[in-house]
C-alpha positions, -999 to +999 in steps of 0.1 A: -621+024-559-631+014-595-657+032-612-677+036-645-695+065-659-728+057-674-758+076-689-792+074-669-816+054-690-849+059-672-873+082-689-878+103-658-845+100-642-834+083-610-867+090-591-884+068-566-889+034-587-855+033-603-839+044-571-855+016-553-847-011-578-810+001-576-809+003-539-824-032-536-798-046-559-771-031-540-784-044-507-787-080-521-750-077-533-738-070-500-709-045-509-707-008-509-715+010-540-716+048-545-733+069-571-722+105-580-726+132-607-693+139-624-675+161-599-703+158-572-700+140-539-707+103-540-740+090-523-747+055-508-764+035-538-780+012-511-803+041-502-831+051-524-833+084-508-797+092-514-800+081-549-828+104-555-808+134-540-786+132-571-813+148-591-801+126-622-825+131-651-825+107-683-794+113-703-773+127-673-739+110-664-736+092-632-703+077-618-709+043-603-682+030-579-675-003-561-645-026-553-665-055-566-662-053-604-691-078-611-714-057-587-701-024-603-710-040-639-745-051-625-755-015-610-738+003-638-763-017-661-792-009-640-785+029-642-781+027-680-816+009-682-850+022-685-862+011-653-896+027-659-903+004-690-931-019-685 
């Protein structure tokens, strides 16, 4: 499965709000997407709870994987954004 390694951009990491926004985007895409810390087990990116179990803080690397390249790019972009910015 193709993947990209990105750096978490949200100030407080992948907690509830960013996890919910990422999971919502994955759900709308309708294709499987996983997130993992390097060397860690992948989790379903369609589940905010599973995303939060990664414990990824701002500046941490996360591997985003999906067979759909457009979705992969979109979700990787979300992980890299500060989704807490208002």
